[in-house]
N, C-alpha and C positions, 0 to 999 in steps of 0.2 A: 502493500499500499506505500502508495505516493501521502507525502504532508501536504496538507490544503494549504493553499494561498489565497492573500488577499490582492482582488484586482479593482483599480479603479479605470472607469471610462470615464471623461469628464470632457467640461469645454463649450463652446457658443455652437457647434455646430451640430450638425444632425448625424444618428445613426447609433449612440450611444445606445440607449436600449436595444435596436436593433442587432448589435453587436453581443451585446449581455443574451440574448435571445439566442441566437446562433451559438453561441459556448454553450449554452443549455442544453439545446438540440443536441450538440456534438456530445455531448458528456451522456447526455438520455441515449444516444445512439451505443453510447457501451458497456451501459444497463447500470446507470450511477444516476440517482435519486435526487431530484432536482423542485425547489421551491423555491416559488417566485414571489415579493411581496411587492406590488406600486404601490408609490406613495405621490400625491398632490396631481395625477393626471385625470381625475374624473371616471366617469364608467367606460370600461375599454372591452373592446370584442375579444371576446378571450376564449371564442368557441373553438377556434383552432388549436389552443394550447389546451383544452379539454381533451381532444383528441391523442394528445400525448401522455394521459394518465394511462396507469399510475405512476407511470418516472418521472413526470414534470405535474407538479401541481401547483396554483396558483390561489395563494390568499388574499384578498382586496379587503382592510378595515373601514374603507372612507364608505359614507353611506349614499351622498350626492353624486349626480350623474354628471354634475358639472365639474372644471377643474377647481381647484381651492382659491386660484387667483379670483375666477370668475362671482365667486360666491358674497354674500352681503358677511358683515362684521360677526353679525350674530351666528352665520352658518358656518363661517369659520371657525369662530370658538367651540362649535360641539364638535367639527372634524377636527380639532387639533386632539378635544380626548380621544378619538377613534383611530390618529393618526399615535397617539402615545401607545395605545395597544396595543399597533401593527409591529410596533419595536420591542414592548414585553413579548408580545408572540417569539419575535426573530430572536430576542434573547435565549428563550427556552429552547428554541430548535438548535441555538451553538452551544448551549450549554449540553443538552443532549446528545449532540450529534446526530440528529435526526434524519439529516439530509446528505449530499457527498458536496451538494455546491446550492448555497443562499443567495436568491438575486435581490439584494435591495435596490430595485428600479425610483430612481431620482429621491432616494435617500439623503443625497446633496444638498438637494433642494430645502428641505425642511430645517436643515442648519440656518440655508441664508433666510428661510422665511421666518428667523428666530421660534420655532415650536419645538427644537431640540437643541442641545447647545452640542460642540464638539466633544466636549468633554463624553455627552450621556453617547455619544457614537464612539467613541473610544472605548466606554467601559464595553458597549456592546461586542467591539470587536474583540477584546480581552476576554469574552465569554467563551469564546470560538474554540469548541475541541480540535486537536490537533490533526485530524484528517479531513476536515471541513474547510472547502475553499468557501468564499464570499466575493461577490461581484459587487461594487457600487456604482452607482451613476447620480451623475448632476453636472449642473452647467458650471457651478463654482466649487473650488477645492480649497480647504485650510491647508494649512502647513503641518497642523497635528496630525490630519489626518492622512494626510500624504506620507508622513513618516512612517506611518503604520502599515501603509501597504509594500507589495512585493512589486507590483507592475502599475505603473500607470499610463494613461494612453489619453492623450489631450489632444481631442478632436475635433477642428478647427474648419470653418466656412473659408471658401476661398472665391 
């Protein structure tokens, strides 16, 4: 067994989620189990991912079909609770080694939005079992999270 690594796909360009999903499908094709938790994106069309179960499972904690930025202040406050529940679930997954790959899609955005702190994400990553890999995506990357990563890919638009 290989040790799990922490990968980050970040930047202003498009393709971060696609890269993470591509890695997920590749890993599932090798027989690994994958859990994907999307943040801040609103309702996603995940029908195609459901066809990959049981190897790839998606857990969405936000309730609104709209993306976080389109919500009213009151709706955002409610979604913040749901997002924190998603982080708690992610920590449980990492502590138990429940999957081979955990994808936290747009988790860097919840730091940018002030929903979670860099320290909370670092604490989450510290809970990772040695064999579990993690992929984080988002537009902005803090120095502390960057230092924790084994591989960082900056995706830029040209």
